[in-house]
C-alpha positions in Angstrom: 104.9 193.3 52.7 107.4 191.6 50.3 107.7 187.8 50.3 110.7 186.4 52.2 113.0 184.4 49.9 114.4 181.1 51.2 118.1 180.7 51.8 118.2 178.3 48.8 116.7 180.8 46.5 119.1 183.5 47.7 122.1 181.3 47.3 120.9 180.1 43.9 120.6 183.7 42.7 124.0 184.7 44.0 125.7 181.7 42.6 124.1 182.1 39.2 125.3 185.7 39.0 128.8 185.1 40.4 129.5 181.7 39.0 128.3 181.5 35.4 128.3 178.1 33.8 131.9 176.9 33.5 133.1 175.1 30.4 135.8 172.5 31.1 136.6 171.9 27.4 135.7 168.2 27.7 134.3 166.3 24.8 130.6 165.8 25.0 129.4 162.2 24.6 132.6 160.3 24.7 135.8 160.2 26.8 139.1 161.3 25.2 141.1 158.7 23.4 144.3 157.4 25.0 146.4 159.5 22.6 144.4 162.6 23.4 144.9 162.0 27.1 148.6 161.4 26.7 149.0 164.5 24.6 147.1 166.7 27.1 149.1 165.2 30.0 152.4 166.0 28.1 151.2 169.6 27.5 150.4 169.9 31.2 153.8 168.5 32.2 155.7 170.8 29.9 153.6 173.8 31.1 154.4 172.8 34.8 158.1 172.5 33.9 158.1 175.9 32.3 156.3 177.4 35.3 158.8 175.8 37.7 161.7 177.3 35.7 160.1 180.8 35.8 159.0 181.0 39.4 160.8 183.7 41.3 158.7 184.0 44.4 160.0 181.7 47.1 156.5 181.2 48.4 155.5 179.7 45.0 158.4 177.3 44.7 156.7 174.5 46.7 153.5 174.8 44.6 155.5 174.7 41.4 157.4 171.6 42.5 154.1 169.9 43.5 152.5 170.7 40.1 155.6 169.5 38.2 155.8 166.2 40.1 152.1 165.6 39.8 151.9 166.3 36.1 155.0 164.2 35.4 153.6 161.2 37.3 150.3 161.5 35.4 152.1 161.6 32.1 154.3 158.7 33.0 151.3 156.7 34.2 149.4 157.2 30.9 152.5 156.3 28.9 153.0 153.1 30.9 149.3 152.2 30.6 149.3 152.9 26.8 152.4 150.7 26.4 150.8 147.9 28.4 147.7 148.1 26.1 149.9 147.9 23.0 149.7 151.6 22.0 153.5 152.1 21.8 154.3 155.0 19.5 157.3 157.2 18.9 154.9 160.2 18.8 154.3 160.0 22.6 
């Protein structure tokens, strides 16, 4: 008679096969610099803006608006924080 696997073992096996390790493209060992954070936030904002302009499906308009507003607020927050910390730069 075969041994009965526990629920945890079964779920572990399933998740390891269906959900391989995900890489989040985060630097290992240190957080991103303020300039890197601002640059990434700007790229996210521009991508959201482009997505909003291209959305044709009425069901996706609300989502595109949400993503655009959220990414813009994140970018503006990081710019304000950098300015308050004396990192004012025309490259932002």
